[in-house]
Structure formats: C-alpha cells, structure tokens
C-alpha positions as CSV (number, residue, x, y, z in Angstrom):
1,X,12.0,-24.0,50.6
2,X,12.3,-21.3,53.2
3,X,9.5,-18.7,52.8
4,X,10.1,-15.0,53.3
5,X,6.8,-14.9,55.3
6,X,4.4,-17.5,56.6
7,X,1.0,-16.0,57.5
8,X,-1.0,-18.0,60.0
9,X,-4.7,-17.3,59.5
10,X,-6.7,-16.3,56.4
11,X,-9.1,-13.8,57.9
12,X,-9.1,-10.1,56.8
13,X,-5.7,-9.5,58.6
14,X,-4.0,-12.5,57.1
15,X,-5.3,-11.9,53.6
16,X,-4.5,-8.2,53.7
17,X,-0.9,-9.1,54.7
18,X,-0.8,-11.6,51.8
19,X,-1.9,-9.0,49.3
20,X,0.7,-6.5,50.5
21,X,3.3,-9.2,50.7
22,X,2.9,-10.3,47.1
23,X,2.8,-6.7,45.9
24,X,6.2,-6.4,47.6
25,X,7.5,-9.5,45.7
26,X,7.8,-11.8,48.7
27,X,7.7,-15.6,48.7
28,X,4.9,-16.2,51.2
29,X,2.5,-18.9,52.3
30,X,-0.9,-18.5,54.1
31,X,-1.9,-21.3,56.4
32,X,-5.6,-21.6,57.3
33,X,-7.4,-24.3,59.3
34,X,-10.9,-23.3,58.2
35,X,-12.0,-24.3,54.6
36,X,-14.1,-21.1,54.5
37,X,-12.3,-17.9,53.6
38,X,-12.4,-14.7,55.7
39,X,-12.3,-15.9,59.3
40,X,-15.1,-14.6,61.5
41,X,-16.4,-12.3,58.7
42,X,-17.6,-15.4,56.8
43,X,-20.2,-16.1,59.5
44,X,-21.7,-12.6,59.2
45,X,-24.8,-12.5,57.1
46,X,-24.4,-8.9,56.0
47,X,-21.6,-6.4,56.5
48,X,-22.7,-2.8,56.5
49,X,-19.6,-0.9,57.9
50,X,-16.8,-1.8,55.5
51,X,-16.1,1.3,53.4
52,X,-17.4,1.2,49.9
53,X,-19.2,-2.1,50.1
54,X,-22.3,-1.5,52.2
55,X,-24.5,-4.5,52.6
56,X,-22.1,-7.0,51.2
57,X,-22.4,-10.6,52.5
58,X,-19.7,-11.7,54.9
59,X,-18.9,-14.8,52.9
60,X,-18.7,-12.8,49.7
61,X,-16.3,-10.2,51.3
62,X,-14.1,-13.0,52.6
63,X,-14.1,-14.6,49.1
64,X,-13.1,-11.3,47.5
65,X,-10.2,-10.9,50.0
66,X,-9.0,-14.4,49.1
67,X,-9.4,-14.0,45.4
68,X,-7.4,-10.8,45.5
69,X,-4.5,-12.5,47.3
70,X,-4.7,-15.5,45.1
71,X,-4.7,-13.4,41.9
72,X,-1.4,-11.8,43.1
73,X,0.2,-15.3,43.5
74,X,-0.3,-16.0,47.2
75,X,0.0,-19.7,48.1
76,X,-2.4,-21.3,50.5
77,X,-2.1,-24.4,52.7
78,X,-5.1,-25.8,54.7
79,X,-3.9,-27.1,58.0
80,X,-3.4,-26.4,61.7
81,X,-0.1,-25.2,63.1
82,X,0.8,-27.4,66.0
83,X,4.2,-26.0,66.8
84,X,6.6,-23.2,66.0
85,X,10.2,-23.1,67.0
86,X,13.1,-20.7,66.2
87,X,16.3,-22.0,64.6
88,X,19.6,-20.3,64.3
89,X,20.9,-20.2,60.7
90,X,23.7,-22.6,61.7
91,X,21.2,-25.2,62.9
92,X,20.5,-26.6,59.5
93,X,22.4,-26.7,56.2
94,X,19.4,-25.3,54.3
95,X,19.2,-22.1,56.4
96,X,21.3,-19.0,55.9
97,X,22.4,-19.8,52.4
98,X,20.9,-16.8,50.8
99,X,22.5,-14.2,53.0
100,X,19.7,-13.9,55.6
101,X,21.2,-13.2,59.0
102,X,18.2,-13.6,61.2
103,X,16.7,-16.6,62.9
104,X,14.6,-18.9,60.8
105,X,11.4,-20.5,62.1
106,X,10.3,-24.1,61.8
107,X,6.6,-24.8,61.7
108,X,4.9,-28.2,62.1
109,X,1.5,-28.1,60.3
110,X,-1.1,-30.8,60.6
111,X,-2.9,-31.3,57.3
112,X,-5.5,-33.8,55.9
113,X,-2.6,-35.8,54.4
114,X,-0.5,-35.9,57.6
115,X,2.1,-33.5,59.0
116,X,4.2,-31.1,57.0
117,X,7.3,-29.2,58.1
118,X,7.8,-25.7,56.9
119,X,10.5,-23.0,57.3
120,X,10.1,-19.2,57.4
121,X,12.2,-16.2,57.8
122,X,9.3,-14.3,59.4
123,X,5.9,-15.1,60.7
124,X,2.8,-13.0,60.9
125,X,0.3,-14.3,63.4
126,X,-3.3,-13.7,62.2
127,X,-5.0,-16.6,64.0
128,X,-7.8,-14.4,65.3
129,X,-10.0,-15.0,68.3
130,X,-13.2,-16.9,69.0
131,X,-16.3,-15.7,70.8
132,X,-17.3,-17.8,73.7
133,X,-20.7,-19.4,72.9
134,X,-23.7,-20.3,75.0
135,X,-23.9,-23.8,73.5
136,X,-27.7,-23.8,73.3
137,X,-30.2,-25.0,70.6
138,X,-30.6,-22.5,67.8
139,X,-27.5,-20.5,68.5
140,X,-25.4,-22.0,65.7
141,X,-28.3,-22.4,63.3
142,X,-29.3,-18.7,63.6
143,X,-25.8,-17.3,63.8
144,X,-25.8,-14.3,61.3
145,X,-29.6,-14.4,61.2
146,X,-30.3,-12.7,64.5
147,X,-27.6,-14.2,66.7
148,X,-24.6,-12.0,66.8
149,X,-21.4,-11.7,68.8
150,X,-20.7,-8.1,67.8
151,X,-23.1,-5.3,68.6
152,X,-21.1,-2.6,66.9
153,X,-21.0,-4.7,63.7
154,X,-24.6,-5.8,63.5
155,X,-26.6,-3.5,65.8
156,X,-27.7,-1.2,62.9
157,X,-29.8,-4.0,61.4
158,X,-32.0,-4.0,64.5
159,X,-33.0,-0.4,64.6
160,X,-36.5,0.0,66.1
161,X,-36.7,-3.7,67.1
162,X,-36.5,-5.6,70.4
163,X,-33.2,-7.3,71.2
164,X,-31.5,-9.1,74.0
165,X,-27.9,-9.2,75.3
166,X,-26.5,-12.2,77.2
167,X,-23.8,-11.4,79.6
168,X,-22.9,-9.3,82.6
169,X,-19.4,-7.8,82.1
170,X,-18.2,-4.6,80.6
171,X,-18.7,-5.7,77.0
172,X,-22.2,-6.9,77.6
173,X,-23.3,-3.7,79.3
174,X,-21.6,-1.6,76.7
175,X,-23.4,-3.5,74.0
176,X,-26.7,-3.0,75.7
177,X,-26.1,0.8,76.0
178,X,-25.0,0.9,72.4
179,X,-28.1,-1.0,71.2
180,X,-30.5,1.1,73.3
181,X,-29.6,4.1,71.1
182,X,-31.5,2.6,68.2
183,X,-33.4,-0.4,69.3
184,X,-37.0,-0.1,70.8
185,X,-36.2,-2.4,73.7
186,X,-33.1,-4.0,75.1
187,X,-33.1,-6.9,77.6
188,X,-29.8,-7.7,79.4
189,X,-30.0,-11.3,80.5
190,X,-27.6,-12.2,83.3
191,X,-27.1,-15.4,85.2
192,X,-26.3,-13.6,88.5
193,X,-28.0,-11.0,90.7
194,X,-25.2,-8.5,90.2
195,X,-23.2,-7.3,87.2
196,X,-19.5,-7.5,86.8
197,X,-19.3,-4.4,84.7
198,X,-17.8,-1.2,85.9
199,X,-20.0,0.9,88.2
200,X,-20.2,3.8,85.7
201,X,-21.5,1.5,83.0
202,X,-24.1,0.0,85.3
203,X,-25.4,3.4,86.1
204,X,-25.7,4.4,82.5
205,X,-27.6,1.2,81.6
206,X,-30.0,1.5,84.5
207,X,-30.8,5.1,83.6
208,X,-32.0,4.1,80.1
209,X,-35.8,3.9,79.8
210,X,-35.8,1.2,77.2
211,X,-33.4,-1.2,78.9
212,X,-34.4,-4.0,81.3
213,X,-32.3,-6.4,83.2
214,X,-33.4,-10.0,83.7
215,X,-31.5,-11.1,86.8
216,X,-30.6,-14.7,87.7
217,X,-31.6,-15.9,84.2
218,X,-30.2,-17.9,81.4
219,X,-31.0,-18.1,77.7
220,X,-31.7,-21.8,77.1
221,X,-32.9,-21.8,73.5
222,X,-33.0,-19.5,70.4
223,X,-36.2,-19.8,68.4
224,X,-36.9,-19.1,64.8
225,X,-36.7,-20.6,61.3
226,X,-34.8,-18.2,59.0
227,X,-34.4,-15.5,61.6
228,X,-34.6,-15.1,65.4
229,X,-38.2,-14.6,66.7
230,X,-37.8,-15.3,70.4
231,X,-35.7,-16.7,73.2
232,X,-36.5,-19.3,75.9
233,X,-35.3,-17.8,79.2
234,X,-35.2,-19.6,82.5
235,X,-34.9,-18.0,86.0
236,X,-32.4,-20.0,88.0
237,X,-34.0,-19.3,91.3
238,X,-37.6,-20.0,90.5
239,X,-37.2,-22.4,87.6
240,X,-39.8,-20.3,85.7
241,X,-39.4,-20.5,81.9
242,X,-40.7,-17.8,79.6
243,X,-40.6,-17.0,76.0
244,X,-39.1,-13.6,75.3
245,X,-40.1,-12.2,71.8
246,X,-37.0,-10.5,70.3
247,X,-35.5,-10.1,66.9
248,X,-31.9,-10.5,67.9
249,X,-29.6,-12.0,70.5
250,X,-26.2,-10.5,71.1
251,X,-23.9,-12.8,73.0
252,X,-21.2,-11.2,75.1
253,X,-19.9,-13.9,77.5
254,X,-16.2,-13.7,76.6
255,X,-13.7,-14.1,73.8
256,X,-10.6,-16.3,73.5
257,X,-7.6,-15.5,71.3
258,X,-6.3,-18.4,69.3
259,X,-2.7,-18.5,70.6
260,X,-2.4,-22.1,71.9
261,X,0.2,-23.3,69.4
262,X,2.3,-20.1,69.4
263,X,5.9,-19.5,70.6
264,X,6.2,-19.8,74.4
265,X,8.4,-16.7,74.6
266,X,5.7,-14.5,73.0
267,X,4.5,-11.9,75.4
268,X,0.8,-11.9,76.0
269,X,-1.6,-10.2,78.4
270,X,-3.6,-12.2,81.1
271,X,-6.3,-13.0,78.6
272,X,-3.9,-14.4,76.1
273,X,-3.8,-11.6,73.6
274,X,-0.4,-11.0,71.9
275,X,1.2,-7.7,73.0
276,X,2.1,-5.9,69.8
277,X,1.7,-2.3,68.7
278,X,0.1,-1.0,65.6
279,X,3.2,-2.0,63.7
280,X,2.6,-5.6,64.6
281,X,6.0,-6.0,66.3
282,X,6.0,-8.7,69.0
283,X,8.5,-9.6,71.7
284,X,10.0,-12.2,69.4
285,X,12.2,-10.8,66.6
286,X,10.8,-11.9,63.2
287,X,7.4,-12.6,64.5
288,X,4.5,-10.1,64.0
289,X,0.8,-10.1,65.0
290,X,-2.2,-8.7,63.3
291,X,-6.0,-8.7,63.7
292,X,-8.1,-10.0,66.6
293,X,-5.2,-12.0,68.1
294,X,-3.4,-8.7,69.0
295,X,-4.3,-6.7,72.2
296,X,-6.1,-3.6,71.0
297,X,-9.2,-1.6,71.8
298,X,-11.3,-2.3,68.7
299,X,-11.8,-5.5,66.7
300,X,-13.4,-4.8,63.3
301,X,-12.8,-5.9,59.8
302,X,-11.4,-2.5,58.8
303,X,-8.9,-2.5,61.7
304,X,-7.9,-6.1,61.0
305,X,-7.1,-5.2,57.4
306,X,-5.0,-2.2,58.5
307,X,-3.2,-4.5,61.0
308,X,-2.3,-6.9,58.2
309,X,-0.8,-4.2,56.1
310,X,1.1,-2.8,59.0
311,X,2.5,-6.1,60.1
312,X,3.6,-7.0,56.6
313,X,5.4,-3.7,56.3
314,X,7.2,-4.4,59.5
315,X,8.1,-7.9,58.4
316,X,9.4,-6.5,55.1
317,X,11.6,-4.0,57.0
318,X,12.9,-6.9,59.2
319,X,13.8,-8.9,56.1
320,X,15.6,-6.0,54.5
321,X,17.5,-5.3,57.8
322,X,18.7,-8.9,58.1
323,X,19.6,-9.5,54.4
324,X,23.3,-9.2,53.7
325,X,22.7,-8.9,49.9
C-alpha cells in the first residue's frame, strides 16, 4: 500500500497533522520511535499554558492527542525511520497506478520485529528535537519535578522560589532574565569565566538585583526525592564543592533537532533545523516539516499543533495538485 501521508513523529505536531489528515479523508500512517505518546510534552509534569486545559499533566495531554487521532482512524507504527529515498512513479510497478503524478517516497523503518518498507506520496517530518543534557545524577529522575529544559513552559511554577539556570549562551541568559521576573533568586551557573550570550543580554542580566552568576562552575548532582531541593555545584578552578538550595534547575546547554535519517537534499540551517515556513513546505517537493524540527523562533506545544495543521494542509494541496483524477 502507498499511503497518502506518512507522518514521522507522534508529538503534538505529528498528532495534530494526523487529526487534520483523517478529517480530510487521507490514508495516513504515523511512525513513532517512543512508546510514550506526545513527544517531549509527555516528560512535563504539568502543562499550564495550553489554552483551555490549565494544569493538565503532560502525559495526559499527549494521550488525549493520541486518542483523538486514533478515534478518527489514524494508523500507528512503532519504529525508527532509518532511511528515506524518493522514487519516480516509473521506478516501480506499484507506483503511479492511481493517477498520482508526483514522486513517491520509500521509507525503511526498523521495528521490534525487524525492518519494514513503506511507500508514501507525501511525508510530514515531525521528529522533534532533543535538549542536550548534563548527564548528572538526579537529572533524569527529577525531570518534570524541578528539572526543566524550558523556562517559558515551566517558569510560572517557581514564582517566589529560588532557581538555577545551567548554561552561558543566549538561551540560558534569556531564561535567567525571564525567571528573575517572578522568582525570588536566580543563579546562572556557567562553566567558564565569560558568557557566550549577546552583550545586550549580559547587561540586562547583570543589572538584575535578584540574579547571581556562579562563574567557572558545574552542576554535578541534582538532589531531592520527589522534587528538587538543592544542587551540588563544583568550582572548576578551586575544586570547592557546595550545596546550593534551589527548587528548580533549568538546563539550557543546547538543543539538537532529530534530522539524522532524513533526506540528504533537505535544506537545513547550520544547527540542523529544517528550513520551512509556517506552511511547512521544505526544499524537497512532497516533504513537509512541523514542530520543533523546523527552524522557528518559538517552540511550544501550541505552536507545534499549529505547525501540524499547516503542514497537513500544505500536503493536502500538494496531493490535489498532483492527482490527475
């Protein structure tokens, strides 16, 4: 079978695309490598900025997205896409038989049962991005319970409390400035003696009375049982180790888009994000991008959902344009 659309990734963008695709009557398949629904949102303890559902748990929200798509008839396959290649309709007898005049894509998917080959008329890439981690004790255990990778998502939960930010680039400094508006105290912990952030951001941070920079320092452990209570911080120069009492740790040391297995002709920026506008159209005809994998200024659940709807609408237009029926 050749699917009208194959959606890679079952986060908010991919599931929104699936919902809109099934409402449009398309034959589609969603491929997800993670057994938990919702992508990164599933690791968020509480979501307070999704309209109409304040305080909903991240896993519950992901499950609701999945259930909605499944109820409409979306098919799901658990696996990892290893390769995507484009085929002309003349390359295989099974292609081009229904009047479709565009290229068809071949996908190799690694599943628990082996490898599976799929064909699709269009592809929507919703493979997301992963936050770089510190890789320290307590980080994974307390993720969503005080450890966060998104200040704008979770900062409101720490109003009036002491928090720390790990990093030294633009995002880390912006996070510290943002958190200082509502938190009692913000520590910026940086492994060097200078920041990489833009000069204007550094000046804003250093002018804040409730912000403090811990230079030449690394977070080596996150402490707490059910929630973060403190951090172990080591000064690289002196070797001094101290316990820093905080209620939250915001990690801003980089983010990596999941684009390793994607088409080589796909245009990306230097960081690996796919170049696509709000319509999701990429440099490869028939391929669309949505969510965190796309280059854009804001990565939130609500923008990912909008991306998924826009990308599916563009894919539908592409299918209609290349159908001779």
